[in-house]
C-alpha positions as CSV (number, residue, x, y, z in Angstrom):
1,X,8.4,-6.4,70.6
2,X,6.8,-9.1,72.7
3,X,5.2,-12.3,71.6
4,X,1.8,-10.9,72.6
5,X,2.1,-8.1,70.0
6,X,2.9,-10.5,67.2
7,X,0.1,-12.8,68.4
8,X,-2.3,-9.8,68.3
9,X,-1.1,-8.9,64.7
10,X,-1.6,-12.5,63.6
11,X,-5.1,-12.6,65.1
12,X,-6.1,-9.5,63.2
13,X,-4.7,-10.9,60.0
14,X,-6.4,-14.2,60.5
15,X,-9.7,-12.4,61.1
16,X,-9.4,-10.5,57.8
17,X,-8.1,-7.2,59.2
18,X,-4.8,-7.5,57.3
19,X,-4.1,-3.8,57.1
20,X,-4.4,-3.2,60.9
21,X,-2.3,-6.3,61.6
22,X,0.5,-5.1,59.2
23,X,0.4,-1.7,60.8
24,X,1.2,-3.2,64.2
25,X,4.0,-5.2,62.7
26,X,5.5,-2.2,60.9
27,X,5.3,0.0,64.0
28,X,7.1,-2.5,66.1
29,X,9.9,-3.6,63.7
30,X,12.4,-1.3,65.3
31,X,11.7,-2.7,68.8
32,X,11.9,-6.4,68.1
33,X,14.6,-8.9,68.7
34,X,16.0,-11.4,66.3
35,X,13.4,-14.1,66.8
36,X,10.5,-11.6,66.5
37,X,12.1,-10.1,63.3
38,X,12.4,-13.5,61.8
39,X,8.8,-14.3,62.6
40,X,7.7,-10.9,61.1
41,X,9.7,-11.6,57.9
42,X,7.9,-15.0,57.7
43,X,4.5,-13.3,58.0
44,X,5.5,-10.9,55.2
45,X,6.6,-13.8,53.1
46,X,3.4,-15.7,53.6
47,X,1.4,-12.6,52.6
48,X,3.4,-12.0,49.5
49,X,5.1,-8.9,50.8
50,X,8.4,-10.2,49.4
51,X,10.5,-7.0,49.3
52,X,9.7,-6.4,52.9
53,X,10.5,-10.0,53.9
54,X,13.7,-9.8,51.8
55,X,14.9,-6.7,53.6
56,X,14.3,-8.2,57.1
57,X,16.0,-11.5,56.1
58,X,19.0,-9.6,54.7
59,X,19.3,-7.5,57.8
60,X,19.2,-10.6,60.0
61,X,21.7,-12.5,57.8
62,X,24.1,-9.6,58.1
63,X,24.1,-10.1,61.8
64,X,24.1,-13.9,61.6
65,X,25.9,-14.9,58.4
66,X,26.0,-18.6,59.2
67,X,22.4,-19.0,60.2
68,X,21.2,-21.6,57.7
69,X,17.5,-21.1,58.3
70,X,17.9,-17.5,57.3
71,X,19.8,-18.5,54.1
72,X,17.0,-20.9,53.1
73,X,14.3,-18.3,53.8
74,X,16.0,-15.5,51.9
75,X,16.7,-17.9,49.0
76,X,13.0,-18.8,48.8
77,X,12.1,-15.1,48.7
78,X,14.7,-14.6,45.9
79,X,13.1,-17.4,44.0
80,X,9.6,-16.0,44.4
81,X,11.0,-12.6,43.1
82,X,12.5,-14.4,40.1
83,X,16.0,-13.5,41.4
84,X,17.4,-16.9,40.6
85,X,21.1,-16.0,40.5
86,X,20.9,-14.5,44.0
87,X,19.1,-17.6,45.3
88,X,21.7,-19.9,43.7
89,X,24.5,-17.9,45.2
90,X,23.1,-18.4,48.6
91,X,22.2,-22.1,48.3
92,X,25.4,-23.2,46.6
93,X,27.4,-22.0,49.6
94,X,25.6,-24.2,52.2
95,X,28.0,-26.8,53.5
96,X,27.3,-30.5,53.1
97,X,27.3,-31.0,56.9
98,X,24.7,-28.3,57.4
99,X,21.3,-29.6,58.6
100,X,19.5,-27.7,55.7
101,X,21.9,-29.0,53.1
102,X,19.3,-31.5,51.7
103,X,16.7,-28.7,51.6
104,X,19.2,-26.5,49.7
105,X,19.7,-29.3,47.2
106,X,16.0,-29.6,46.6
107,X,15.6,-25.9,46.0
108,X,18.6,-25.9,43.6
109,X,17.1,-28.8,41.7
110,X,13.9,-26.8,41.2
111,X,15.9,-23.8,40.0
112,X,18.0,-25.7,37.6
113,X,15.0,-27.6,36.3
114,X,13.2,-24.2,35.7
115,X,16.2,-23.2,33.6
116,X,16.0,-26.3,31.6
117,X,19.2,-27.7,33.1
118,X,17.8,-31.1,33.7
119,X,21.0,-33.0,34.2
120,X,22.2,-30.6,36.9
121,X,18.8,-30.8,38.5
122,X,19.0,-34.6,38.5
123,X,22.5,-34.5,40.0
124,X,21.3,-32.4,42.9
125,X,18.4,-34.7,43.6
126,X,20.5,-37.8,43.4
127,X,22.9,-36.3,45.9
128,X,20.0,-35.6,48.2
129,X,18.7,-39.2,47.6
130,X,22.0,-40.6,48.7
131,X,21.8,-38.7,51.9
132,X,18.2,-39.4,52.6
133,X,17.2,-42.5,50.6
134,X,13.8,-42.9,52.2
135,X,12.6,-39.3,51.9
136,X,9.5,-39.3,49.7
137,X,9.8,-35.7,48.6
138,X,13.1,-36.5,46.9
139,X,11.8,-39.5,45.1
140,X,8.8,-37.4,44.0
141,X,11.1,-34.6,42.7
142,X,13.1,-37.2,40.7
143,X,10.0,-38.5,39.2
144,X,9.0,-35.0,38.2
145,X,12.4,-34.3,36.6
146,X,12.3,-37.5,34.6
147,X,8.7,-36.9,33.5
148,X,9.5,-33.3,32.4
149,X,12.3,-34.8,30.2
150,X,10.0,-37.4,28.7
151,X,12.1,-40.2,30.4
152,X,8.9,-42.0,31.6
153,X,10.6,-45.3,32.3
154,X,13.0,-43.7,34.8
155,X,10.1,-41.8,36.4
156,X,8.0,-44.8,37.1
157,X,9.9,-46.4,40.1
158,X,10.2,-43.1,41.8
159,X,6.5,-42.4,41.5
160,X,5.7,-46.0,42.6
161,X,7.8,-45.5,45.8
162,X,5.9,-42.5,46.8
163,X,2.4,-44.1,46.4
164,X,2.1,-44.8,50.2
165,X,2.2,-41.0,50.6
166,X,-0.2,-40.1,47.8
167,X,-2.7,-38.5,50.1
168,X,-0.1,-35.9,51.2
169,X,0.6,-34.8,47.6
170,X,-1.4,-32.0,45.9
171,X,-1.5,-33.6,42.4
172,X,-2.5,-37.1,41.4
173,X,0.3,-39.6,41.5
174,X,-2.0,-42.2,39.8
175,X,-2.4,-39.8,36.9
176,X,1.3,-39.4,36.6
177,X,1.8,-43.2,36.7
178,X,-0.9,-43.7,34.1
179,X,0.8,-41.2,31.8
180,X,4.2,-42.8,32.3
181,X,3.0,-46.4,31.7
182,X,1.0,-45.4,28.7
183,X,3.9,-43.4,27.2
184,X,6.2,-46.4,27.6
185,X,3.7,-48.7,25.8
186,X,2.7,-50.5,29.0
187,X,-0.9,-49.9,28.3
188,X,-2.4,-52.7,30.5
189,X,-0.3,-51.5,33.5
190,X,-1.6,-47.9,32.9
191,X,-5.3,-48.7,32.9
192,X,-5.7,-49.3,36.7
193,X,-4.0,-46.0,37.4
194,X,-6.4,-44.2,35.0
195,X,-9.3,-45.8,36.9
196,X,-7.8,-44.6,40.3
197,X,-7.0,-41.1,39.0
198,X,-10.5,-40.6,37.6
199,X,-12.1,-41.8,40.8
200,X,-10.3,-39.1,42.6
201,X,-11.1,-36.4,40.0
202,X,-12.9,-36.6,36.7
203,X,-10.7,-34.7,34.2
204,X,-11.5,-34.8,30.5
205,X,-7.9,-35.0,29.4
206,X,-7.2,-37.9,31.6
207,X,-10.4,-39.6,30.4
208,X,-9.4,-39.1,26.8
209,X,-5.9,-40.6,27.6
210,X,-7.6,-43.5,29.2
211,X,-9.7,-44.1,26.1
212,X,-6.7,-43.8,23.9
213,X,-4.6,-46.1,26.1
214,X,-7.4,-48.7,26.1
215,X,-7.5,-48.5,22.3
216,X,-3.7,-49.1,22.2
217,X,-4.1,-52.0,24.5
218,X,-6.7,-53.6,22.3
219,X,-9.6,-53.1,24.8
220,X,-11.9,-51.5,22.2
221,X,-15.1,-51.8,24.2
222,X,-13.5,-49.9,27.1
223,X,-12.1,-47.4,24.6
224,X,-15.5,-46.8,23.2
225,X,-17.0,-46.4,26.6
226,X,-14.4,-43.8,27.8
227,X,-14.3,-41.9,24.5
228,X,-18.0,-41.6,24.5
229,X,-17.8,-40.2,28.0
230,X,-15.4,-37.6,26.7
231,X,-17.9,-36.7,23.9
232,X,-20.7,-36.3,26.4
233,X,-18.5,-34.0,28.5
234,X,-17.4,-31.9,25.4
235,X,-18.5,-32.9,21.9
236,X,-16.0,-30.4,20.5
237,X,-13.0,-32.4,21.9
238,X,-11.9,-33.2,18.4
239,X,-9.1,-35.6,19.2
240,X,-11.5,-38.3,20.3
241,X,-13.3,-38.9,17.0
242,X,-10.5,-40.7,15.1
243,X,-9.9,-43.2,17.9
244,X,-13.5,-43.7,18.6
245,X,-14.2,-44.4,14.9
246,X,-11.3,-46.8,14.8
247,X,-12.5,-48.6,18.0
248,X,-15.9,-49.1,16.5
249,X,-14.4,-50.5,13.3
250,X,-12.3,-53.0,15.4
251,X,-15.6,-54.1,16.9
252,X,-17.0,-54.6,13.4
253,X,-19.5,-51.7,13.8
254,X,-18.8,-50.0,10.5
255,X,-22.0,-47.8,10.5
256,X,-21.1,-46.4,13.9
257,X,-17.5,-45.9,12.8
258,X,-18.5,-43.8,9.8
259,X,-21.1,-42.0,11.8
260,X,-18.5,-41.0,14.4
261,X,-16.1,-39.9,11.6
262,X,-18.8,-37.6,10.2
263,X,-19.5,-36.3,13.7
264,X,-15.8,-35.4,14.1
265,X,-15.8,-33.7,10.7
266,X,-18.8,-31.6,11.8
267,X,-16.7,-30.4,14.7
268,X,-13.5,-29.9,12.6
269,X,-14.1,-30.0,8.9
270,X,-10.3,-29.6,8.3
271,X,-9.4,-32.9,10.0
272,X,-7.8,-34.6,6.9
273,X,-6.8,-37.7,8.8
274,X,-10.4,-38.3,9.8
275,X,-11.6,-37.7,6.2
276,X,-9.2,-40.4,4.9
277,X,-10.2,-42.8,7.6
278,X,-13.9,-42.2,7.0
279,X,-13.3,-42.8,3.3
280,X,-11.6,-46.2,4.0
281,X,-14.6,-47.2,6.2
282,X,-17.0,-46.1,3.5
283,X,-15.1,-48.3,1.0
284,X,-15.6,-51.2,3.3
285,X,-19.3,-50.5,3.1
286,X,-19.0,-50.4,-0.7
287,X,-20.0,-46.7,-0.5
288,X,-17.6,-45.5,-3.2
289,X,-19.4,-42.2,-3.7
290,X,-19.0,-41.2,0.0
291,X,-15.4,-42.3,0.0
292,X,-14.6,-40.3,-3.1
293,X,-16.2,-37.2,-1.6
294,X,-14.2,-37.4,1.7
295,X,-11.0,-38.0,-0.1
296,X,-11.5,-35.1,-2.5
297,X,-12.1,-32.9,0.5
298,X,-8.9,-34.1,2.2
299,X,-6.9,-33.3,-1.0
300,X,-8.6,-29.9,-1.2
301,X,-7.4,-29.1,2.3
302,X,-3.9,-30.4,1.7
303,X,-2.8,-31.2,-1.9
304,X,0.4,-32.7,-0.4
305,X,-1.4,-35.3,1.6
306,X,-0.1,-38.3,-0.3
307,X,-2.2,-40.9,1.6
308,X,-5.4,-39.2,0.5
309,X,-4.3,-39.0,-3.1
310,X,-3.2,-42.6,-3.3
311,X,-6.3,-43.9,-1.6
312,X,-8.4,-42.0,-4.2
313,X,-6.4,-43.2,-7.2
314,X,-6.6,-46.8,-5.8
315,X,-10.4,-46.4,-6.0
316,X,-10.1,-45.1,-9.6
317,X,-7.8,-47.9,-10.6
318,X,-10.1,-50.6,-9.1
319,X,-13.0,-49.1,-11.0
320,X,-10.9,-48.7,-14.2
321,X,-11.4,-45.0,-14.1
322,X,-8.1,-44.3,-15.7
323,X,-8.8,-40.8,-17.0
324,X,-9.7,-39.8,-13.4
325,X,-6.4,-41.2,-12.2
326,X,-4.6,-39.1,-14.9
327,X,-6.6,-35.9,-14.1
328,X,-6.2,-36.2,-10.3
329,X,-2.5,-36.9,-10.3
330,X,-1.6,-34.4,-12.9
331,X,-3.5,-31.7,-11.0
332,X,-1.4,-32.5,-7.9
333,X,1.8,-32.6,-9.9
334,X,0.9,-29.1,-11.3
335,X,0.6,-28.0,-7.7
336,X,4.2,-29.1,-7.2
337,X,3.4,-32.3,-5.4
338,X,5.3,-35.5,-6.2
339,X,5.6,-39.1,-5.0
340,X,7.1,-42.2,-6.7
341,X,3.7,-44.0,-6.5
342,X,2.1,-41.2,-8.5
343,X,4.4,-42.2,-11.4
344,X,3.6,-45.8,-11.1
345,X,-0.2,-45.1,-11.0
346,X,0.1,-42.7,-14.0
347,X,2.1,-45.3,-15.9
348,X,-0.6,-47.9,-15.5
349,X,-3.4,-45.3,-16.3
350,X,-1.6,-44.1,-19.4
351,X,-0.9,-47.7,-20.5
352,X,-4.6,-48.6,-20.1
353,X,-5.6,-45.5,-22.1
354,X,-3.1,-46.4,-24.8
355,X,-0.9,-43.4,-24.3
356,X,2.2,-45.5,-24.4
357,X,4.8,-42.8,-24.6
358,X,3.5,-41.2,-21.4
359,X,3.3,-44.6,-19.8
360,X,6.9,-45.4,-20.6
361,X,8.0,-42.0,-19.3
362,X,6.4,-42.6,-15.9
363,X,7.5,-46.2,-15.6
364,X,11.1,-45.0,-16.1
365,X,10.6,-42.3,-13.5
366,X,9.2,-44.8,-11.0
367,X,11.9,-47.4,-11.6
368,X,14.5,-45.8,-9.3
369,X,12.1,-46.1,-6.3
370,X,10.6,-49.5,-7.1
371,X,13.5,-51.4,-8.7
372,X,13.2,-54.0,-5.9
373,X,9.4,-54.2,-5.9
374,X,8.3,-57.3,-7.7
375,X,4.8,-56.0,-8.4
376,X,6.2,-52.9,-10.1
377,X,8.8,-54.9,-12.0
378,X,6.1,-57.2,-13.3
379,X,4.0,-54.3,-14.6
380,X,6.9,-52.6,-16.2
381,X,8.5,-55.7,-17.7
382,X,5.2,-56.8,-19.3
383,X,4.6,-53.3,-20.6
384,X,8.0,-53.3,-22.3
385,X,7.2,-56.7,-23.8
386,X,4.0,-55.4,-25.2
387,X,5.8,-52.4,-26.7
388,X,8.4,-54.7,-28.3
389,X,11.2,-53.5,-26.1
390,X,12.6,-57.0,-25.5
391,X,16.2,-56.0,-24.7
392,X,15.0,-53.4,-22.1
393,X,12.7,-56.0,-20.6
394,X,15.4,-58.7,-20.1
395,X,17.1,-57.2,-17.0
396,X,13.7,-56.7,-15.4
397,X,12.8,-60.3,-15.8
398,X,16.2,-61.3,-14.5
399,X,15.5,-59.3,-11.4
400,X,12.0,-60.8,-11.0
401,X,13.5,-64.3,-11.2
402,X,16.0,-63.3,-8.5
403,X,13.1,-62.1,-6.3
404,X,10.9,-65.2,-7.0
405,X,13.1,-68.1,-8.3
406,X,10.2,-70.6,-8.1
407,X,8.0,-68.7,-10.6
408,X,8.0,-71.1,-13.6
409,X,6.0,-68.6,-15.8
410,X,8.7,-65.9,-15.4
411,X,11.4,-68.4,-16.2
412,X,9.7,-69.5,-19.4
413,X,9.2,-65.9,-20.5
414,X,12.8,-65.1,-19.8
415,X,13.9,-68.2,-21.8
416,X,11.8,-67.0,-24.7
417,X,13.4,-63.6,-24.6
418,X,16.9,-65.3,-24.7
419,X,15.9,-67.2,-27.8
């Protein structure tokens, strides 16, 4: 099979007449020499005819068992056919002094990484790095391995070293670096890379991460700008609303903050974190009714959501709505929910409604969790005094004095108890 015949077949394939081009190749396989067979196998491989390519490579390798280019090509076909064991068997036998040894290490690293064997993959790449320290593809592969493991700090220098070759890489290195810097808490370092990545391609997920990172860095105006852009691109991108609401609050724009929280709840009415956050903003606006509504909705979604329950009972306690505290927390307890703070809040509520036996029971239950909390000890100790339980109150006052030895009022009370 002459070069002219292969050239004719390639011309037909390039012009879209793939079937005719393949027919010519198939008809002439038996007539070709080794170089033409190798080229034919490469054409099959490029066209996705992997079994045909594998057969030709195997035949050639039988004749030339030490031909490293054949070994690499056959290994690549095995990989594409998900025949990983066969590929590894070929690649692991390539000698260190072979010219394709580094290429074999890179392929093996990919295989081991695909199997989740990241340490082995890393070892192969570090071995390749030692042999070719200035090869960008090796540094890039190391960055990818560390990124896939969540080891962002290790990935950064390898990605940085490849930046001069960014134009040759299919994906965005700037996006990778932005992700790594943000994940390691280096938010300010991440932001220029977000800018560069978005200039190359506007991706909504990258834009959201930019807005989130700007929020983390304390650049709330930038965060508002970027997250609003996300909302313009897709208002159902529910993750944006909590951080956009928080960014507005940091800028002192409480009306905008609550508005955004409500917009987010219109998109996802089951976002309990956003309900609680909206309630806290409403409280800052003295809108108790709205806060209570949002908190009750959050508890209805998840009775075990302690933050929602405690935020609601805090409102009730501040407004001296002690019966509401009792009703709310007992309903949650009947659902099987519990938290030490529930007992403390119930103790206070029962005390204020003159249900002293219930109050004492809940104080005692809360004591184990709050025995080192001066505010709790103060409430409990004074309750015991009011109930005439002086001996039970003494150790609590002793503990309070240990926690606050400069408090003269507590010392006087304790002296009176001693007398």
